[in-house]
The first five atom37 places (N, CA, C, CB, O) and aatype in JSON, in Angstrom:
{
  "aatype": [12, 2, 0, 9, 10, 11, 10, 0, 19, 0, 0, 16, 10, 10, 16, 0, 7, 4, 0, 16, 0, 14, 14, 7, 0, 15, 15, 15, 6, 0, 3, 1, 9, 16, 1, 3, 5, 10, 0, 7, 15, 15, 16, 5, 15, 10, 18, 6, 19, 19, 6, 1, 10, 1, 14, 3, 17, 10, 15, 15, 1, 7, 14, 16, 15, 10, 16, 3, 13, 16, 1, 16, 5, 10, 14, 15, 19, 18, 13, 2, 7, 19, 8, 12, 7, 3, 0, 15, 13, 10, 1, 5, 10, 1, 19, 19, 3, 16, 6, 6, 10, 1, 18, 17, 1, 14, 7, 14, 0, 15, 0, 1, 13, 7, 12, 7, 8, 14, 1, 7, 19, 9, 6, 19, 19, 0, 1, 15, 10, 12],
  "atom_mask": [
    [1, 1, 1, 1, 1],
    [1, 1, 1, 1, 1],
    [1, 1, 1, 1, 1],
    [1, 1, 1, 1, 1],
    [1, 1, 1, 1, 1],
    [1, 1, 1, 1, 1],
    [1, 1, 1, 1, 1],
    [1, 1, 1, 1, 1],
    [1, 1, 1, 1, 1],
    [1, 1, 1, 1, 1],
    [1, 1, 1, 1, 1],
    [1, 1, 1, 1, 1],
    [1, 1, 1, 1, 1],
    [1, 1, 1, 1, 1],
    [1, 1, 1, 1, 1],
    [1, 1, 1, 1, 1],
    [1, 1, 1, 0, 1],
    [1, 1, 1, 1, 1],
    [1, 1, 1, 1, 1],
    [1, 1, 1, 1, 1],
    [1, 1, 1, 1, 1],
    [1, 1, 1, 1, 1],
    [1, 1, 1, 1, 1],
    [1, 1, 1, 0, 1],
    [1, 1, 1, 1, 1],
    [1, 1, 1, 1, 1],
    [1, 1, 1, 1, 1],
    [1, 1, 1, 1, 1],
    [1, 1, 1, 1, 1],
    [1, 1, 1, 1, 1],
    [1, 1, 1, 1, 1],
    [1, 1, 1, 1, 1],
    [1, 1, 1, 1, 1],
    [1, 1, 1, 1, 1],
    [1, 1, 1, 1, 1],
    [1, 1, 1, 1, 1],
    [1, 1, 1, 1, 1],
    [1, 1, 1, 1, 1],
    [1, 1, 1, 1, 1],
    [1, 1, 1, 0, 1],
    [1, 1, 1, 1, 1],
    [1, 1, 1, 1, 1],
    [1, 1, 1, 1, 1],
    [1, 1, 1, 1, 1],
    [1, 1, 1, 1, 1],
    [1, 1, 1, 1, 1],
    [1, 1, 1, 1, 1],
    [1, 1, 1, 1, 1],
    [1, 1, 1, 1, 1],
    [1, 1, 1, 1, 1],
    [1, 1, 1, 1, 1],
    [1, 1, 1, 1, 1],
    [1, 1, 1, 1, 1],
    [1, 1, 1, 1, 1],
    [1, 1, 1, 1, 1],
    [1, 1, 1, 1, 1],
    [1, 1, 1, 1, 1],
    [1, 1, 1, 1, 1],
    [1, 1, 1, 1, 1],
    [1, 1, 1, 1, 1],
    [1, 1, 1, 1, 1],
    [1, 1, 1, 0, 1],
    [1, 1, 1, 1, 1],
    [1, 1, 1, 1, 1],
    [1, 1, 1, 1, 1],
    [1, 1, 1, 1, 1],
    [1, 1, 1, 1, 1],
    [1, 1, 1, 1, 1],
    [1, 1, 1, 1, 1],
    [1, 1, 1, 1, 1],
    [1, 1, 1, 1, 1],
    [1, 1, 1, 1, 1],
    [1, 1, 1, 1, 1],
    [1, 1, 1, 1, 1],
    [1, 1, 1, 1, 1],
    [1, 1, 1, 1, 1],
    [1, 1, 1, 1, 1],
    [1, 1, 1, 1, 1],
    [1, 1, 1, 1, 1],
    [1, 1, 1, 1, 1],
    [1, 1, 1, 0, 1],
    [1, 1, 1, 1, 1],
    [1, 1, 1, 1, 1],
    [1, 1, 1, 1, 1],
    [1, 1, 1, 0, 1],
    [1, 1, 1, 1, 1],
    [1, 1, 1, 1, 1],
    [1, 1, 1, 1, 1],
    [1, 1, 1, 1, 1],
    [1, 1, 1, 1, 1],
    [1, 1, 1, 1, 1],
    [1, 1, 1, 1, 1],
    [1, 1, 1, 1, 1],
    [1, 1, 1, 1, 1],
    [1, 1, 1, 1, 1],
    [1, 1, 1, 1, 1],
    [1, 1, 1, 1, 1],
    [1, 1, 1, 1, 1],
    [1, 1, 1, 1, 1],
    [1, 1, 1, 1, 1],
    [1, 1, 1, 1, 1],
    [1, 1, 1, 1, 1],
    [1, 1, 1, 1, 1],
    [1, 1, 1, 1, 1],
    [1, 1, 1, 1, 1],
    [1, 1, 1, 1, 1],
    [1, 1, 1, 0, 1],
    [1, 1, 1, 1, 1],
    [1, 1, 1, 1, 1],
    [1, 1, 1, 1, 1],
    [1, 1, 1, 1, 1],
    [1, 1, 1, 1, 1],
    [1, 1, 1, 1, 1],
    [1, 1, 1, 0, 1],
    [1, 1, 1, 1, 1],
    [1, 1, 1, 0, 1],
    [1, 1, 1, 1, 1],
    [1, 1, 1, 1, 1],
    [1, 1, 1, 1, 1],
    [1, 1, 1, 0, 1],
    [1, 1, 1, 1, 1],
    [1, 1, 1, 1, 1],
    [1, 1, 1, 1, 1],
    [1, 1, 1, 1, 1],
    [1, 1, 1, 1, 1],
    [1, 1, 1, 1, 1],
    [1, 1, 1, 1, 1],
    [1, 1, 1, 1, 1],
    [1, 1, 1, 1, 1],
    [1, 1, 1, 1, 1]
  ],
  "atom_positions": [
    [[-5.9, -1.83, -27.13], [-5.65, -0.4, -27.09], [-6.43, 0.25, -25.96], [-6.03, 0.24, -28.42], [-5.9, 1.11, -25.26]],
    [[-7.67, -0.16, -25.77], [-8.5, 0.4, -24.71], [-7.89, 0.15, -23.33], [-9.91, -0.18, -24.79], [-7.94, 1.01, -22.46]],
    [[-7.31, -1.04, -23.13], [-6.68, -1.38, -21.85], [-5.46, -0.51, -21.6], [-6.29, -2.87, -21.82], [-5.2, -0.13, -20.46]],
    [[-4.71, -0.2, -22.64], [-3.53, 0.66, -22.5], [-3.95, 2.07, -22.1], [-2.72, 0.7, -23.81], [-3.32, 2.68, -21.23]],
    [[-5.0, 2.58, -22.72], [-5.51, 3.9, -22.38], [-5.97, 3.95, -20.93], [-6.66, 4.3, -23.33], [-5.68, 4.91, -20.21]],
    [[-6.7, 2.92, -20.49], [-7.16, 2.87, -19.1], [-5.98, 2.84, -18.13], [-8.05, 1.65, -18.88], [-6.02, 3.5, -17.09]],
    [[-4.97, 2.09, -18.46], [-3.77, 2.01, -17.61], [-3.06, 3.36, -17.54], [-2.81, 0.93, -18.14], [-2.6, 3.76, -16.48]],
    [[-2.96, 4.04, -18.67], [-2.31, 5.36, -18.7], [-3.08, 6.37, -17.87], [-2.17, 5.86, -20.15], [-2.48, 7.16, -17.15]],
    [[-4.4, 6.36, -17.98], [-5.23, 7.28, -17.19], [-5.1, 6.97, -15.7], [-6.71, 7.18, -17.63], [-4.96, 7.89, -14.9]],
    [[-5.13, 5.71, -15.33], [-4.99, 5.34, -13.92], [-3.64, 5.77, -13.37], [-5.18, 3.82, -13.75], [-3.56, 6.27, -12.25]],
    [[-2.58, 5.58, -14.13], [-1.24, 5.98, -13.69], [-1.15, 7.48, -13.53], [-0.18, 5.49, -14.67], [-0.53, 7.97, -12.59]],
    [[-1.76, 8.22, -14.44], [-1.75, 9.68, -14.36], [-2.48, 10.15, -13.11], [-2.39, 10.3, -15.6], [-1.99, 11.02, -12.4]],
    [[-3.65, 9.58, -12.84], [-4.41, 9.98, -11.66], [-3.68, 9.65, -10.37], [-5.76, 9.32, -11.65], [-3.74, 10.42, -9.41]],
    [[-2.99, 8.52, -10.34], [-2.26, 8.14, -9.13], [-1.08, 9.05, -8.86], [-1.78, 6.72, -9.24], [-0.8, 9.36, -7.71]],
    [[-0.38, 9.48, -9.89], [0.82, 10.3, -9.69], [0.54, 11.78, -9.69], [1.83, 9.99, -10.74], [1.34, 12.55, -9.16]],
    [[-0.56, 12.22, -10.27], [-0.83, 13.66, -10.39], [-1.26, 14.3, -9.09], [-1.89, 13.9, -11.41], [-1.16, 15.52, -8.95]],
    [[-1.73, 13.52, -8.13], [-2.26, 14.12, -6.93], [-1.31, 14.2, -5.77], [0.0, 0.0, 0.0], [-1.75, 14.51, -4.66]],
    [[-0.03, 13.95, -5.96], [0.92, 13.98, -4.86], [1.13, 15.41, -4.39], [2.27, 13.35, -5.27], [1.25, 16.32, -5.21]],
    [[1.16, 15.61, -3.08], [1.41, 16.94, -2.5], [2.32, 16.78, -1.3], [0.08, 17.64, -2.11], [2.25, 15.78, -0.59]],
    [[3.16, 17.76, -1.09], [4.05, 17.68, 0.06], [3.4, 18.29, 1.28], [5.38, 18.38, -0.23], [2.53, 19.16, 1.16]],
    [[3.81, 17.83, 2.43], [3.33, 18.35, 3.7], [4.46, 18.16, 4.7], [2.02, 17.64, 4.17], [5.46, 17.52, 4.39]],
    [[4.29, 18.72, 5.88], [5.32, 18.52, 6.89], [5.52, 17.03, 7.16], [4.94, 19.25, 8.19], [4.58, 16.25, 7.02]],
    [[6.75, 16.62, 7.55], [7.0, 15.21, 7.84], [6.01, 14.68, 8.87], [8.44, 15.02, 8.35], [5.74, 15.33, 9.88]],
    [[5.49, 13.5, 8.61], [4.54, 12.87, 9.53], [3.1, 13.32, 9.34], [0.0, 0.0, 0.0], [2.21, 12.86, 10.07]],
    [[2.84, 14.2, 8.38], [1.48, 14.68, 8.17], [0.67, 13.63, 7.42], [1.49, 16.02, 7.39], [1.2, 12.9, 6.58]],
    [[-0.63, 13.56, 7.72], [-1.51, 12.65, 7.0], [-1.81, 13.23, 5.62], [-2.82, 12.39, 7.79], [-1.52, 14.39, 5.36]],
    [[-2.4, 12.41, 4.74], [-2.71, 12.9, 3.41], [-3.73, 14.03, 3.45], [-3.23, 11.76, 2.53], [-3.68, 14.93, 2.62]],
    [[-4.66, 14.0, 4.42], [-5.63, 15.09, 4.51], [-4.94, 16.38, 4.93], [-6.74, 14.75, 5.5], [-5.36, 17.46, 4.52]],
    [[-3.88, 16.3, 5.74], [-3.12, 17.49, 6.1], [-2.32, 18.0, 4.92], [-2.2, 17.19, 7.28], [-2.09, 19.2, 4.8]],
    [[-1.89, 17.1, 4.04], [-1.14, 17.5, 2.85], [-2.02, 18.26, 1.88], [-0.55, 16.28, 2.17], [-1.52, 19.02, 1.05]],
    [[-3.32, 18.08, 1.98], [-4.27, 18.73, 1.08], [-4.96, 19.94, 1.7], [-5.31, 17.74, 0.65], [-5.93, 20.45, 1.15]],
    [[-4.46, 20.4, 2.86], [-5.08, 21.56, 3.54], [-4.0, 22.49, 4.08], [-6.01, 21.09, 4.69], [-2.91, 22.05, 4.46]],
    [[-4.33, 23.76, 4.11], [-3.56, 24.75, 4.87], [-4.58, 25.42, 5.78], [-2.81, 25.8, 3.91], [-5.52, 26.06, 5.32]],
    [[-4.39, 25.27, 7.07], [-5.36, 25.73, 8.05], [-5.12, 27.19, 8.45], [-5.31, 24.84, 9.29], [-4.1, 27.78, 8.11]],
    [[-6.07, 27.73, 9.16], [-5.98, 29.11, 9.67], [-4.74, 29.26, 10.56], [-7.25, 29.49, 10.47], [-4.06, 30.28, 10.49]],
    [[-4.44, 28.26, 11.39], [-3.26, 28.33, 12.26], [-1.98, 28.4, 11.44], [-3.22, 27.12, 13.2], [-1.07, 29.16, 11.78]],
    [[-1.9, 27.63, 10.38], [-0.72, 27.67, 9.52], [-0.61, 29.02, 8.81], [-0.76, 26.53, 8.5], [0.49, 29.54, 8.62]],
    [[-1.75, 29.56, 8.41], [-1.75, 30.88, 7.75], [-1.32, 31.97, 8.73], [-3.15, 31.2, 7.19], [-0.6, 32.9, 8.35]],
    [[-1.75, 31.85, 9.99], [-1.41, 32.86, 10.99], [0.1, 32.93, 11.24], [-2.13, 32.57, 12.31], [0.62, 33.99, 11.58]],
    [[0.8, 31.82, 11.07], [2.24, 31.79, 11.27], [3.03, 32.28, 10.07], [0.0, 0.0, 0.0], [4.26, 32.26, 10.1]],
    [[2.35, 32.71, 9.02], [3.02, 33.14, 7.81], [3.39, 34.61, 7.88], [2.13, 32.88, 6.6], [2.62, 35.43, 8.38]],
    [[4.56, 34.94, 7.38], [4.99, 36.33, 7.34], [4.75, 36.96, 5.97], [6.48, 36.43, 7.69], [5.11, 38.12, 5.74]],
    [[4.13, 36.22, 5.06], [3.87, 36.73, 3.71], [2.49, 37.36, 3.63], [4.01, 35.6, 2.67], [1.65, 37.16, 4.5]],
    [[2.27, 38.1, 2.58], [1.01, 38.79, 2.37], [0.04, 38.01, 1.48], [1.26, 40.14, 1.76], [-1.15, 37.94, 1.78]],
    [[0.54, 37.43, 0.38], [-0.36, 36.79, -0.58], [-0.46, 35.28, -0.34], [0.12, 37.06, -2.01], [0.47, 34.65, 0.16]],
    [[-1.6, 34.74, -0.71], [-1.8, 33.3, -0.58], [-0.9, 32.51, -1.51], [-3.26, 32.95, -0.86], [-0.51, 31.39, -1.19]],
    [[-0.56, 33.08, -2.65], [0.34, 32.38, -3.58], [1.68, 32.1, -2.9], [0.55, 33.22, -4.87], [2.22, 31.0, -3.03]],
    [[2.2, 33.08, -2.19], [3.48, 32.91, -1.5], [3.38, 31.85, -0.4], [3.95, 34.23, -0.89], [4.32, 31.08, -0.19]],
    [[2.26, 31.8, 0.28], [2.05, 30.78, 1.32], [2.06, 29.39, 0.7], [0.72, 31.03, 2.07], [2.72, 28.48, 1.2]],
    [[1.32, 29.22, -0.39], [1.27, 27.92, -1.06], [2.65, 27.55, -1.59], [0.23, 27.93, -2.2], [3.06, 26.4, -1.48]],
    [[3.36, 28.52, -2.15], [4.72, 28.26, -2.64], [5.62, 27.72, -1.53], [5.33, 29.53, -3.23], [6.45, 26.84, -1.77]],
    [[5.46, 28.26, -0.34], [6.33, 27.86, 0.76], [5.86, 26.59, 1.46], [6.42, 28.99, 1.77], [6.67, 25.7, 1.75]],
    [[4.55, 26.48, 1.74], [4.04, 25.35, 2.52], [3.68, 24.11, 1.68], [2.84, 25.79, 3.28], [3.9, 22.99, 2.14]],
    [[3.15, 24.31, 0.49], [2.73, 23.19, -0.36], [3.16, 23.43, -1.8], [1.19, 23.0, -0.28], [2.3, 23.57, -2.67]],
    [[4.46, 23.48, -2.08], [4.91, 23.8, -3.44], [4.44, 22.8, -4.5], [6.41, 23.85, -3.47], [4.32, 23.16, -5.67]],
    [[4.16, 21.57, -4.11], [3.69, 20.59, -5.1], [2.31, 20.95, -5.66], [3.64, 19.22, -4.47], [1.97, 20.5, -6.75]],
    [[1.53, 21.74, -4.94], [0.24, 22.16, -5.47], [0.43, 22.98, -6.74], [-0.54, 22.97, -4.42], [-0.45, 22.99, -7.61]],
    [[1.56, 23.66, -6.87], [1.8, 24.56, -7.99], [2.72, 23.98, -9.05], [2.39, 25.84, -7.49], [2.91, 24.61, -10.1]],
    [[3.29, 22.81, -8.82], [4.26, 22.28, -9.77], [3.58, 21.67, -10.99], [5.14, 21.23, -9.09], [2.48, 21.13, -10.9]],
    [[4.27, 21.78, -12.11], [3.77, 21.22, -13.35], [3.97, 19.71, -13.32], [4.48, 21.84, -14.57], [5.0, 19.22, -12.86]],
    [[3.0, 18.99, -13.81], [3.1, 17.54, -13.84], [3.08, 17.01, -15.26], [1.97, 16.92, -13.04], [2.77, 15.84, -15.49]],
    [[3.41, 17.86, -16.22], [3.48, 17.42, -17.62], [2.13, 17.42, -18.3], [0.0, 0.0, 0.0], [1.14, 17.9, -17.73]],
    [[2.07, 16.89, -19.51], [0.82, 16.87, -20.27], [-0.27, 16.1, -19.54], [1.05, 16.27, -21.65], [0.01, 15.15, -18.81]],
    [[-1.52, 16.5, -19.74], [-2.64, 15.85, -19.07], [-3.42, 14.93, -19.99], [-3.56, 16.89, -18.49], [-4.43, 14.36, -19.58]],
    [[-2.97, 14.78, -21.22], [-3.69, 13.97, -22.18], [-2.69, 13.23, -23.08], [-4.65, 14.84, -23.03], [-1.57, 13.7, -23.29]],
    [[-3.11, 12.1, -23.59], [-2.26, 11.36, -24.51], [-2.23, 12.02, -25.89], [-2.75, 9.93, -24.64], [-1.32, 11.74, -26.68]],
    [[-3.19, 12.88, -26.19], [-3.25, 13.52, -27.5], [-2.96, 15.01, -27.46], [-4.59, 13.29, -28.11], [-2.64, 15.59, -28.5]],
    [[-3.05, 15.66, -26.29], [-2.79, 17.09, -26.16], [-1.58, 17.27, -25.25], [-4.05, 17.85, -25.6], [-1.65, 16.99, -24.05]],
    [[-0.49, 17.73, -25.81], [0.75, 17.84, -25.05], [0.97, 19.23, -24.47], [1.91, 17.46, -25.91], [2.08, 19.54, -24.02]],
    [[-0.06, 20.07, -24.49], [0.05, 21.39, -23.88], [0.23, 21.23, -22.38], [-1.19, 22.26, -24.2], [-0.5, 20.47, -21.75]],
    [[1.19, 21.93, -21.82], [1.46, 21.84, -20.39], [0.61, 22.87, -19.65], [2.98, 22.05, -20.09], [0.84, 24.08, -19.76]],
    [[-0.37, 22.39, -18.92], [-1.16, 23.27, -18.08], [-0.4, 23.4, -16.77], [-2.62, 22.72, -17.86], [-0.23, 22.42, -16.06]],
    [[0.05, 24.59, -16.45], [0.95, 24.78, -15.34], [0.28, 24.81, -13.97], [1.7, 26.04, -15.53], [0.83, 24.26, -13.01]],
    [[-0.88, 25.42, -13.85], [-1.43, 25.69, -12.53], [-2.83, 25.11, -12.35], [-1.47, 27.17, -12.29], [-3.6, 25.0, -13.3]],
    [[-3.16, 24.73, -11.1], [-4.53, 24.28, -10.82], [-5.51, 25.45, -10.86], [-4.59, 23.57, -9.45], [-5.11, 26.61, -10.82]],
    [[-6.77, 25.13, -10.94], [-7.82, 26.14, -10.89], [-8.01, 26.61, -9.45], [-9.15, 25.59, -11.46], [-7.64, 25.9, -8.51]],
    [[-8.58, 27.8, -9.29], [-8.87, 28.34, -7.95], [-10.36, 28.64, -7.86], [-8.02, 29.62, -7.66], [-10.95, 29.27, -8.74]],
    [[-10.95, 28.16, -6.76], [-12.32, 28.51, -6.42], [-12.27, 29.29, -5.12], [-13.24, 27.24, -6.29], [-11.67, 28.85, -4.14]],
    [[-12.91, 30.46, -5.11], [-12.97, 31.32, -3.93], [-14.41, 31.34, -3.44], [-12.44, 32.76, -4.25], [-15.29, 31.87, -4.11]],
    [[-14.63, 30.76, -2.26], [-15.99, 30.64, -1.71], [-16.97, 30.07, -2.74], [-16.49, 32.0, -1.22], [-18.1, 30.55, -2.86]],
    [[-16.52, 29.05, -3.47], [-17.39, 28.35, -4.42], [-17.45, 28.94, -5.81], [0.0, 0.0, 0.0], [-18.15, 28.39, -6.66]],
    [[-16.76, 30.04, -6.07], [-16.8, 30.69, -7.38], [-15.46, 30.49, -8.09], [-17.13, 32.21, -7.24], [-14.41, 30.76, -7.52]],
    [[-15.52, 30.03, -9.34], [-14.29, 29.8, -10.12], [-13.66, 31.16, -10.46], [-14.58, 28.98, -11.43], [-14.32, 32.03, -11.03]],
    [[-12.38, 31.32, -10.1], [-11.7, 32.6, -10.3], [-10.56, 32.53, -11.32], [-11.16, 33.09, -8.99], [-9.91, 33.55, -11.58]],
    [[-10.31, 31.38, -11.9], [-9.2, 31.24, -12.85], [-8.19, 30.26, -12.33], [0.0, 0.0, 0.0], [-8.53, 29.32, -11.61]],
    [[-6.91, 30.46, -12.7], [-5.88, 29.54, -12.23], [-5.23, 30.07, -10.95], [-4.82, 29.33, -13.32], [-5.64, 31.09, -10.4]],
    [[-4.21, 29.36, -10.49], [-3.59, 29.66, -9.19], [-2.92, 31.02, -9.14], [-2.58, 28.61, -8.86], [-2.62, 31.51, -8.04]],
    [[-2.68, 31.66, -10.27], [-2.11, 33.01, -10.23], [-3.06, 33.99, -9.53], [-1.79, 33.51, -11.65], [-2.62, 35.03, -9.04]],
    [[-4.35, 33.66, -9.48], [-5.32, 34.49, -8.77], [-4.98, 34.6, -7.28], [-6.74, 33.92, -8.93], [-5.33, 35.58, -6.63]],
    [[-4.28, 33.6, -6.74], [-3.92, 33.62, -5.32], [-3.03, 34.81, -4.97], [-3.21, 32.32, -4.95], [-2.95, 35.19, -3.8]],
    [[-2.37, 35.39, -5.95], [-1.53, 36.57, -5.7], [-2.36, 37.78, -5.27], [-0.72, 36.93, -6.97], [-1.85, 38.7, -4.63]],
    [[-3.65, 37.78, -5.62], [-4.54, 38.89, -5.29], [-5.21, 38.74, -3.92], [-5.6, 39.02, -6.36], [-5.84, 39.68, -3.44]],
    [[-5.07, 37.58, -3.29], [-5.76, 37.31, -2.03], [-4.8, 37.44, -0.86], [-6.39, 35.92, -2.04], [-3.66, 36.98, -0.92]],
    [[-5.28, 38.06, 0.21], [-4.45, 38.28, 1.39], [-4.64, 37.15, 2.4], [-4.79, 39.62, 2.04], [-5.72, 36.59, 2.56]],
    [[-3.55, 36.84, 3.08], [-3.55, 35.79, 4.09], [-4.54, 36.11, 5.21], [-2.13, 35.61, 4.68], [-5.26, 35.22, 5.66]],
    [[-4.6, 37.36, 5.66], [-5.44, 37.73, 6.8], [-6.93, 37.57, 6.52], [-5.16, 39.15, 7.21], [-7.73, 37.51, 7.46]],
    [[-7.32, 37.5, 5.25], [-8.73, 37.37, 4.89], [-9.15, 35.92, 4.66], [-9.02, 38.18, 3.65], [-10.28, 35.65, 4.24]],
    [[-8.24, 34.98, 4.93], [-8.47, 33.58, 4.55], [-8.58, 32.67, 5.77], [-7.35, 33.1, 3.66], [-7.78, 32.75, 6.7]],
    [[-9.57, 31.81, 5.74], [-9.78, 30.81, 6.8], [-9.0, 29.53, 6.51], [-11.27, 30.5, 6.95], [-8.36, 28.97, 7.39]],
    [[-9.08, 29.08, 5.25], [-8.49, 27.78, 4.91], [-8.28, 27.67, 3.41], [-9.38, 26.63, 5.41], [-9.0, 28.28, 2.61]],
    [[-7.27, 26.89, 3.05], [-7.04, 26.49, 1.66], [-7.11, 24.98, 1.61], [-5.66, 27.02, 1.12], [-6.62, 24.29, 2.51]],
    [[-7.71, 24.47, 0.56], [-7.79, 23.01, 0.4], [-7.46, 22.67, -1.05], [-9.21, 22.47, 0.8], [-7.97, 23.3, -1.98]],
    [[-6.6, 21.66, -1.23], [-6.26, 21.19, -2.57], [-7.08, 19.96, -2.89], [-4.74, 20.88, -2.69], [-7.11, 18.99, -2.12]],
    [[-7.76, 20.0, -4.03], [-8.55, 18.87, -4.52], [-7.81, 18.27, -5.7], [-10.01, 19.3, -4.91], [-7.56, 18.96, -6.7]],
    [[-7.45, 17.02, -5.61], [-6.78, 16.32, -6.7], [-7.72, 16.24, -7.91], [-6.34, 14.89, -6.27], [-8.93, 16.41, -7.75]],
    [[-7.18, 16.0, -9.11], [-8.01, 16.08, -10.32], [-9.3, 15.26, -10.29], [-7.21, 15.64, -11.47], [-10.35, 15.77, -10.69]],
    [[-9.26, 14.02, -9.83], [-10.48, 13.19, -9.8], [-11.54, 13.77, -8.87], [0.0, 0.0, 0.0], [-12.66, 14.04, -9.32]],
    [[-11.22, 13.97, -7.59], [-12.2, 14.57, -6.68], [-12.61, 15.99, -7.09], [-11.64, 14.6, -5.28], [-13.75, 16.39, -6.86]],
    [[-11.69, 16.76, -7.71], [-12.03, 18.1, -8.18], [-13.11, 18.04, -9.26], [-10.78, 18.83, -8.71], [-14.03, 18.86, -9.27]],
    [[-12.99, 17.07, -10.16], [-14.0, 16.91, -11.21], [-15.35, 16.53, -10.62], [-13.56, 15.85, -12.23], [-16.39, 17.0, -11.09]],
    [[-15.34, 15.68, -9.59], [-16.59, 15.28, -8.95], [-17.24, 16.45, -8.22], [-16.34, 14.13, -7.97], [-18.46, 16.59, -8.24]],
    [[-16.44, 17.3, -7.59], [-16.98, 18.41, -6.8], [-17.28, 19.66, -7.62], [-16.01, 18.76, -5.7], [-18.31, 20.29, -7.43]],
    [[-16.38, 20.02, -8.56], [-16.48, 21.29, -9.27], [-16.82, 21.14, -10.75], [-15.21, 22.04, -9.13], [-17.03, 22.14, -11.43]],
    [[-16.87, 19.91, -11.25], [-17.15, 19.67, -12.66], [-15.87, 19.4, -13.44], [0.0, 0.0, 0.0], [-14.77, 19.55, -12.92]],
    [[-16.03, 19.01, -14.68], [-14.9, 18.66, -15.53], [-14.08, 19.9, -15.87], [-15.39, 17.96, -16.82], [-14.54, 21.03, -15.73]],
    [[-12.85, 19.65, -16.33], [-12.02, 20.76, -16.79], [-11.0, 21.24, -15.79], [0.0, 0.0, 0.0], [-10.57, 22.39, -15.85]],
    [[-10.6, 20.37, -14.85], [-9.6, 20.74, -13.85], [-8.49, 19.68, -13.84], [-10.25, 20.88, -12.45], [-8.33, 18.96, -12.85]],
    [[-7.71, 19.59, -14.93], [-6.7, 18.53, -15.03], [-5.57, 18.66, -14.01], [-6.12, 18.51, -16.41], [-4.85, 17.69, -13.79]],
    [[-5.39, 19.8, -13.4], [-4.37, 19.99, -12.37], [-4.99, 20.07, -10.98], [-3.55, 21.25, -12.65], [-4.3, 20.36, -10.0]],
    [[-6.27, 19.82, -10.89], [-6.95, 19.9, -9.61], [-7.43, 21.31, -9.32], [0.0, 0.0, 0.0], [-7.41, 22.19, -10.19]],
    [[-7.86, 21.51, -8.08], [-8.43, 22.79, -7.66], [-7.85, 23.17, -6.3], [-9.98, 22.72, -7.6], [-7.7, 22.33, -5.42]],
    [[-7.54, 24.44, -6.15], [-7.25, 25.0, -4.84], [-8.5, 25.77, -4.43], [-5.94, 25.93, -4.85], [-8.87, 26.76, -5.06]],
    [[-9.13, 25.3, -3.37], [-10.34, 25.95, -2.87], [-9.95, 26.88, -1.73], [-11.4, 24.89, -2.4], [-9.26, 26.48, -0.79]],
    [[-10.39, 28.13, -1.83], [-10.1, 29.12, -0.81], [-11.39, 29.43, -0.07], [-9.48, 30.41, -1.43], [-12.41, 29.76, -0.68]],
    [[-11.33, 29.33, 1.26], [-12.47, 29.67, 2.11], [-12.12, 30.96, 2.84], [-12.82, 28.5, 3.12], [-11.15, 31.0, 3.6]],
    [[-12.9, 31.99, 2.62], [-12.64, 33.29, 3.25], [-13.04, 33.26, 4.72], [-13.4, 34.41, 2.52], [-13.92, 32.51, 5.13]],
    [[-12.37, 34.08, 5.49], [-12.72, 34.24, 6.9], [-14.08, 34.89, 7.01], [-11.66, 35.08, 7.66], [-14.41, 35.8, 6.25]],
    [[-14.85, 34.43, 7.94], [-16.15, 35.04, 8.16], [-15.96, 36.33, 8.97], [-17.12, 34.05, 8.89], [-15.1, 36.4, 9.84]],
    [[-16.76, 37.31, 8.68], [-16.65, 38.61, 9.34], [-17.38, 38.63, 10.68], [-17.18, 39.7, 8.45], [-17.29, 39.61, 11.42]],
    [[-18.1, 37.59, 10.99], [-18.85, 37.57, 12.22], [-18.15, 36.81, 13.3], [-20.21, 36.98, 12.0], [-18.66, 36.69, 14.41]]
  ]
}
């Protein structure tokens, strides 16, 4: 039974972190939206940018546990290192105030931000005023 659980967890981690990017992009590019990409956007909110450029960051990947079948729809958002809630918070942030967005898959997100991020984390880095 323990081996089956380990296999299920490994399969979930391998498939949960897939993200789309432009054709030919490396995996690190698939996990980032740079200032240059943001500058080319005609939208106002970061949520709309993510919807258009990296829709897989926002897609549901089904239950995150073998015993809890609740569907957690959105990844968590950290703004300059502070947890702000789920990805719906991105609707409140403007493109012009943002330097970079980075998607952290569930495993690396847990290592960097702590446990409790079964859909990963979208980290937002604000533009510096200087």
